[in-house]
C-alpha positions in Angstrom: 165.4 99.6 -9.4 164.0 96.1 -9.5 161.6 94.9 -6.9 163.0 93.2 -3.9 160.5 90.9 -2.2 159.8 90.8 1.5 157.9 88.2 3.5 154.3 87.7 2.4 152.9 87.4 5.9 153.7 89.7 8.8 153.4 87.3 11.7 156.4 88.0 13.9 154.9 89.2 17.2 157.5 92.0 17.7 156.8 93.2 14.1 153.1 93.0 14.6 153.2 95.0 17.8 155.3 97.7 16.3 153.0 98.0 13.3 149.8 97.9 15.4 151.0 100.6 17.7 152.4 102.9 15.0 150.7 106.2 14.4 149.0 105.7 11.0 146.1 107.9 11.9 146.5 110.4 9.1 147.0 107.7 6.4 144.2 105.4 7.7 141.7 108.2 8.2 142.6 109.6 4.9 141.9 106.2 3.3 138.5 106.1 4.9 137.6 109.7 4.0 138.6 109.0 0.4 136.5 105.9 0.2 133.4 107.7 1.6 134.0 110.7 -0.7 134.2 108.5 -3.8 131.2 106.3 -3.1 127.8 107.4 -1.7 126.2 103.9 -2.0 128.1 102.1 0.8 126.0 103.1 3.9 124.6 99.6 4.4 127.2 97.7 2.3 129.0 94.5 3.1 132.6 95.6 2.6 135.5 93.2 2.2 139.0 94.4 3.5 141.8 92.4 2.0 144.9 92.4 4.3 143.1 94.2 7.1 146.1 94.1 9.5 145.2 95.1 13.1 141.8 96.4 11.9 142.2 100.1 12.3 140.6 101.0 8.9 137.5 98.8 9.4 137.0 100.3 12.9 137.3 103.8 11.5 134.9 103.0 8.7 132.3 101.4 10.9 132.2 104.4 13.2 131.3 106.6 10.3 128.9 104.1 8.6 127.4 102.2 11.5 125.0 100.2 9.2 127.8 98.6 7.2 129.1 95.1 7.7 132.8 94.6 7.2 134.8 91.4 6.8 138.5 91.7 7.2 140.9 89.0 6.2 144.6 88.7 6.9 147.0 85.8 6.8 148.7 86.9 10.0 147.2 85.3 13.1 148.6 87.9 15.5 147.2 90.7 13.3 143.7 89.0 13.4 143.9 88.5 17.1 144.7 92.2 17.5 141.8 93.2 15.2 139.3 91.1 17.1 140.4 92.5 20.4 140.0 96.1 19.1 136.6 95.3 17.7 135.4 93.8 21.0 136.8 96.8 23.0 134.9 99.1 20.7 131.7 97.1 21.0 131.7 96.5 17.2 132.1 92.7 17.1 128.6 92.3 15.6 129.4 94.4 12.6 133.1 93.5 12.2 134.2 90.0 11.2 138.0 89.2 11.1 139.2 86.0 9.5 142.7 84.5 9.5 143.3 83.3 5.9 145.1 84.2 2.7 143.2 86.2 0.2 144.1 83.5 -2.4 142.0 81.0 -0.4 139.0 83.3 0.0 135.6 82.0 -0.9 132.5 84.1 -0.3 129.0 82.7 -0.4 127.8 86.1 -1.7 130.0 88.6 -3.4 130.9 91.7 -1.4 129.3 95.0 -2.1 132.7 96.8 -2.0 136.4 95.8 -1.7 139.1 97.9 0.1 142.7 97.1 0.7 145.6 99.2 2.2 149.2 98.1 2.1 148.8 94.5 1.1 149.9 94.4 -2.5 153.6 95.0 -1.8 153.6 91.8 0.3 152.3 89.7 -2.6 154.8 87.8 -4.8 152.3 87.6 -7.7 150.1 90.8 -7.8 147.8 89.3 -10.5 146.5 87.0 -7.9 145.5 89.9 -5.7 143.7 91.7 -8.5 142.0 88.4 -9.5 140.7 88.1 -5.9 139.4 91.7 -6.0 137.6 90.9 -9.3 136.0 87.6 -8.2 135.1 88.7 -4.7 133.0 91.7 -5.7 129.5 92.1 -7.1 129.2 93.6 -10.6 129.4 97.4 -10.4 130.9 97.3 -6.9 133.3 100.0 -5.8 137.0 99.4 -5.1 139.7 101.4 -3.2 143.2 100.0 -3.0 146.2 101.9 -1.8 149.8 100.9 -1.3 153.4 102.2 -1.3 155.1 103.1 -4.6 158.6 101.8 -5.3 161.1 104.7 -5.6 163.8 104.8 -8.2 166.7 103.7 -6.0 167.6 102.4 -2.5 168.9 105.9 -1.8 165.6 107.4 -2.6 163.9 104.9 -0.4 166.2 105.8 2.5 165.4 109.5 2.0 161.7 108.7 2.2 162.2 106.8 5.5 164.2 109.7 6.9 161.5 112.2 5.8 158.5 110.3 7.0 159.6 108.0 9.8 162.6 109.6 11.4 161.1 109.4 14.9 159.7 105.8 14.4 161.2 102.8 16.2 164.1 101.1 14.3 162.0 98.0 13.5 159.3 100.1 11.9 161.8 102.2 10.0 163.4 99.0 8.6 160.0 97.6 7.7 159.1 100.8 5.9 162.4 100.6 3.9 161.8 97.0 3.0 158.2 97.7 2.0 159.3 100.5 -0.3 161.7 98.2 -2.1 159.0 95.5 -2.4 156.3 97.9 -3.8 155.2 98.5 -7.3 155.4 101.5 -9.5 152.4 103.3 -11.0 153.1 101.8 -14.5 153.4 98.3 -13.1 150.1 98.6 -11.4 148.4 99.9 -14.6 149.9 97.0 -16.5 148.5 94.5 -13.9 145.0 96.0 -14.2 145.2 95.8 -18.0 146.2 92.2 -18.0 143.1 91.3 -16.0 140.8 93.5 -18.0 140.4 96.0 -15.1 141.5 99.0 -17.0 138.2 100.8 -16.1 139.8 101.3 -12.7 141.8 104.5 -12.3 145.4 104.7 -11.0 146.3 107.8 -9.1 149.4 109.0 -7.3 148.4 111.2 -4.4 151.8 111.8 -3.0 155.5 110.8 -3.4 155.2 107.4 -1.8 151.7 106.0 -2.6 149.5 104.9 -5.5 145.8 104.5 -5.3 143.4 102.4 -7.5 139.7 103.3 -7.5 136.6 102.7 -9.6 134.0 100.1 -10.1 134.4 96.5 -11.4 132.0 95.3 -14.0 
């Protein structure tokens, strides 16, 4: 099945509310746990989160590594507003910075110590621009963890995944999940993208039937 693009920016207020209030605790905490298990040199790191959404992953990460600084960027103003509010309510606004901008426009005065990203790549029309941003935003030897959905073989397979994992979710969230599966990349496509930008040192893993994960260090 060929990829079917979905909108690059999630900025519809109803859609943002549904996403921000959805129960992604297992996925998001699993992402944080994996990052901390992979890398033992991030206790005081400046971590860049590309496509931070409502800020749940940065909040979880800062609670476990309180000396970190995290900069989250997202092109959706409602998402950034939500993230800022959550950071303030948690008393973490001094350690968490959220910026409303596209990753393509990102310019850091000093490269980040680490880069993370969850569920952004499937929104991107040209994924090479995403991997280029990872490469140019990170210090040499810095760790990377990127996770996203993996495109199934057919629309029927995508519907089956929605039924299996989101049967109790609101209709809007179920439709978003289906659309995102169709817009996602396969493991082989991700590996080819990394090779094209000389990032083949990074590993591609498939932890379950609907996600791929990229991890390693960029030199």
